[in-house]
N, C-alpha and C positions, 0 to 999 in steps of 0.2 A: 451416145456417139463418142467415137473417140477420133482423133486426128491420126491417120496411119502415116503422116509423112514424117519421117523421121531422118534427120540428117546427123550423118556420122556415126551409123551404125544405130541399130535398136537399144543395145544394152548400154551403150555410152551415153545416148540421148536420155534415155529414162534416167539413169543414175543422176545425170546432172539435174533433170527437171525434179527428181525425189528430192535431191539434196537442197534446191533453190525453195520449193514449198514447204518443205520441212522446217527450214529456218525462219520462213515467215510467219507461217500458220501454225507451229507445232503448240505454242502456247493456246491458241484459241481453240484448236483441237482438244487438247488435254482439259483443258478448262470446261468445255462443252460437256466432255464425257465424263467429268468429276461433277456436274452438275446433276446430270442424267443418272447416274450411277450412285451416287454418295459415297464413292470410295476413290480416293485419290491414288492409291498404289494400284487399283485395279485398272483405273481409266489409262495410266502411264503404261501399264503393260497391253491394254486393247490398241492403244494408239502405235505402240511398237509391232504389235502383231500386224495392223494394217499395212504399215510401213513394210514388212517382210513380204506381205503379200504384193504388193505395189512392185517391190523388185522382181518378184517372179512373173508378173502378169505385163507389166507394162513395157517390156522390152519386145515382146510379140504382138501384143494388143494395141500397143500405142498409148500416149500418155491422154488421159481423158481432157475434155474441154474443161472441166472443172476439177482440177485435182484434190483440192483442199475437201470439198464436199465427198469426192468419191473414197476418200481415207476416212473421214468422218462417217458414211454410211457403212463402210466395211467394219468399222470399229464397233458400231452399233450391232451389227449383224452378230458380231463374235462376242458381244455382250450378253444378247439374247441366247446365243448357244451355250455360252457358261453357265446363266442362269439355268437352263433347262437341264443341263447336266446336274447341277446342284438341286434341282426341284424347289426353284424358288421363282415361281411364275407369280411375281407379285405386282403391285400397281405400277413399277417402274418398267417392268418386262412388257405389260401390256402397253403403257405410252411409247415405248421405243417401237415394238411390232407394228403397233397402228400407223406408227410415222412411215415405216418401211413398206407396209402393205400397199399405202395411199401414196408411194412415189415419193415422199418428202424427203429431201437432202439426197436424191438421186444424182448421179454423176453429171448429167446435165441440167440440172436444178440450181437455183441460186444458193449461195452459201448458207450454212444453218446459222447463221449469224451476221448483222449488219457491218459490213466492212466499215463502214463510217462512223459508226456509235462507239462511245466510250463504253469498253467492255468490264464489267463490275466483276466478270466470271476470272478474267486475267488477273486482275488486282487480288483476288481471292488467292489465286494460284501462287501470285507471288510471296503472298504473306504465308502462305502453307509451306513453301520452299525454304523459307527463312526462319520458320517456328522456332521459337526458345528452347524446344526439346530436343533440338538436331544440335551437334556439334556445328562449330564454324567451319571446319572442312566438309562436312556433309552438306551444310547450307549452300557452300559455294558450288558443290558438285551437282546438288541437285536443281540450283537455280540456273546454270549453265547448260545443263542437260533438258530440262522441262520447260523452262521458261524462255531461254536462249536457242534451243534447237540444237545444241552443239552433240557430235557423237562423244561416245566415252574415250575414243581416240583422239578426238581434238582436244578433250579437256586434258588429257594424260600428257599430250605434248605441250600445252601452255603452262602446265604446273610442273613439268618433269617427273611426273609419277607413273608408275606401270598402269596398263590399262586395266589390270585385274584390280589394283588397288582402286580405281576409281569406280568400277563396276561395286565392288564390296561395299563401297561408302554410299552408293547410290540405295543398293539394296538393303542396306541396315537402315538407311535412314525412311524409305517406305515403311520397313518392318515397324520401326520406332513411332511413325506418326500414325500408324493401324493401331499399335498397342495403346497409345495414348488417346486413341479416338479422337483425333483432331477433326472437327468438322470444318467442311467447306464454307466457310463465311467469313466475314471481315471480321477483326477484331472488335469486341465492346469498346465504346468510346474512351473507356478509361484505362484501355491498353493501347489505345490507336498509336500514342505518340512515341511510346517506347518500342513498339513492334515496328513502327516505321524507321525508326532509328537503327533497328537491326537489319533492315532490308537495305537501308542506305550504306549501312557498314560493311555489307557483303560486297556490294558493288563498288565501293570504295576500296576494299581489300582486292577485288579483282584488277580496277584499274591500277592500284599501285605495284602490283606485281608486272603489270604490264609495261608501266612507265620504267621501273629500275627492277630488272629480273632477279630475284635474289640467287638464283642459281643458273648453270648452265653456260653455253658458248655466247649467246644473244645478250646484249646489254638492255635492249627492249623486246617487247612483243606486241607490234602494232595492231596484229590482226585481234589479238585478246582486248587490247584496249578500245578497238573500234566496237567490239561486242559489248563491254563495261558502259561505253558511251549510250550504245542504241539501246540497251536496257533501262538506264537511267532516263533516257528520253521518254520511254514508255511510261515508267514510273511518274515523271514530272506531267504527262500529259493525263494520266490517270488522275492525277492529284494537282489540279492546277493552283490549288489554294495553298499548298505544303512549300513555305519558303526554303526549306533546307534541301527539298529535292531540286529546286530550280538551281539552290546554291552548288550543290553538288555537279550538277551538269554544268555550270559556268565553270567551275574549277576544272572539271575533266577537258571541256573544249579549249579552254585558254593554256593548258599544260600541253593538251595534244597538239596545239597549233605550232610548238618547237619542236616535234619530232623530226621533220625532215632535216632539221640543222644539227640533232643531237648526236648522228653517228656520221663517220666520213665513209668515203668509197670502200674502205676495207671491212667496215661494221664496228669500227673503234669509237669509243666515246668522244664526243666533243664538249666540252664543258662551257657553260652559258658565256663565260667572258671572250670565248673563240668563236661562238657561233656565228655563221653569216645571215642576219637578221631578214634578209631580202627573201631566205628561203622559208620565213615562218608562214604558216598558212593563214592568210589573212580571212578567209572565209570562216575558219574555225574562231579566231578571234571577236568577228564579228558576231557569230551565234553565243559565244561566250559572254560578250558584254550586255546583248539582248537578254540572256537567262538572268544575270545580275539586276536588269533593270526590272525584271518580272520579280525578283525579291524585293526592291525597293518598292514597288507598287503595292504591295500586300501591306506595307506600313508596319513592319512586325521587327523591325531591326536585323542586322544581318548575324545569323548565327555561325556555328564553326566552320562549316562549310564554306559559307559566304565569304566569311574573313579570309578564309586560304584561297578563296578566289580572288577577292581584293588584292592580295599579294600578287597572285599571277597577273592581274590586270596592270600593276605597277610596271611589271616586265615588260608585258605585252605594249604597251603603249610608248615605252621608253625607245630612242634611236639607238642608244648604245648603254653598254653597264655605267659609263661614266653619267650618263644623262637619268639614270633612274634614280627615282625619288626614295634613296634608301632611309631617310630619316622617317618618311611615311610608313616603308615595310618593318621598321622597328616598331613603331607605335601599333600597327595592326598585329604583330607578333605577340606585343604585351598584352594587347586585348584578347587575343585567343589563348593566349596562356592563361589569364584569369579566368575564361569562359570554360575551356577545358586543359587543366593544367596538365602538361606531359614533360618529362625530359627531352624527347625528341623536338618539340617545338622550344624550349628553350636551346638546345644547340643550334637549330635554325637561327634563333634571333640573334645568338652570339655571332653566326654569320654575317647577319645583317648589320650588327653593331660595327663590326671589323670595316664594313664598307663606309658605314655612316661618321664614325668617330675614330677609326684605326684600329690595329690589331691588339694593342696592350690591353686595353678595356675589355675586348672580346675574348683575350685569352684569361683574363680573370673570370669569365663566366665559364667558360669551359672547364679550367681547373676546378671550380666547385662541383661541375658535374663529374668529373673524375674523381674527385675526393668522396662523393655520395655514394658512388658505386651501381647508381642506378642504371647506366648504359653500359655494364661490363659485357664484352663480347660482342658489343655494336661497333661493327667497324668504321660508321662514318665519325665515330667520337675522336680515336686518334689521327683519322684522315684531316679532319677539322683542325685539330690542333697542330697537325704537322704543317698545314697552311698559315697559319698565324705564326709558328716559330719561324717559318722561311721567310716571311715577310718582316720579322724582327731580326733577321740576320743570324738567327741560332740554327746553322745549318746542319750541324752533328745531331743535335736534338730532333730536328725536324725530319732529318733520315731515320732516325729509330721509329718516329712515329708513323711515317709512311710505311716503313718494313711490317711493323706491326698490323698496321689496317690491311696490308694485303693479305697476311696470315689469316684475318679473320673474315674476309671476303668470300663469299660462295660464288659469286659470278666470275668466270674467266676473263672477260673483257677488262673488267673494274681491276681486277687482281692484278693484270699486265699494266695497266695504267699507273696503280700505286706502285709497282716494283720498278717502273720506270723511273717513277717521281723520287723515289729512295736511291737509286743509282746516280740519277744525277743532280 
């Protein structure tokens, strides 16, 4: 049975329904097909074929009462046809064909998965998309496409790369996974922590690009940030005893809470000291603090993501910049630097030191970073040095640093802000 009442025109209503179903259910659909076929690349292709068939049929026939089940059923039929063409009528074909003959997964029946259950198939899919045989760019593209349900066009817009490049990365990733015979299974216990770190690293990278876009006209990409948060929430739900998954979710929520105040009406950046804190998203802060509490409830200490979330917490609970516990932030950066040493963390620590004890001591830290050459080409190094020099009254030197930072910045909005600082 299908619902033939279509508001706003059949094609438009069907397209909206398809986009919504795919965004919500695509991971489970592809995961179910991968488990049945034993072939991730084939499963993703079958799901895309079913999506194409929906785009053809639903505008005229109406949206099925159970769209996800309809897509899964069509994909299974495509799988049977594919194997028949290749004369591979093995046990897998028999199982799928039996289900189809007996009406299981029909468009009017229940979903082929329990919507209330924690789905190990989805977790396997996430680990495949972030498999170490893939490049980081391929991991990001595959995760957003297969797990997140984004189209190649959406991924291309989010990262300002041509759609053809995104599609090429996805095709190459699937071929690489097939050539490496990557199984559809959770990683062995001895590899679990390292593989999970890769998954969280991909999601962290996606969120960072959304939080401060490295290029383009927009300083932030909130839609991409929401997708990173959604996927991280899925991982945290599937792995409730993994502290770092909750720590990353806390970091994202507490950071995203400031988004409403980070740009003005023209889309230009508003720095932390100038933000209207009444515009911060209190619901996101509450969710972030709850995720941090889950980290602590596991009694394993706060890892790298949770320590970053702790820093974001200091900002979230402070009434103003002056009321912020900068001494605690310095200590948190010191702990973070010992746990995961990084010149970027040291640069951030310098900014906190400037607020806690003054710009002179912070400038010493920054000058050591300049001398090391580790952050050569990183625009925030001269930008931070410019701020410190300005506070010390060394305006000519500060102007040069802001101009250098503007030349290095790839983001149009940020570059304009730095150029303005250099002029003023």
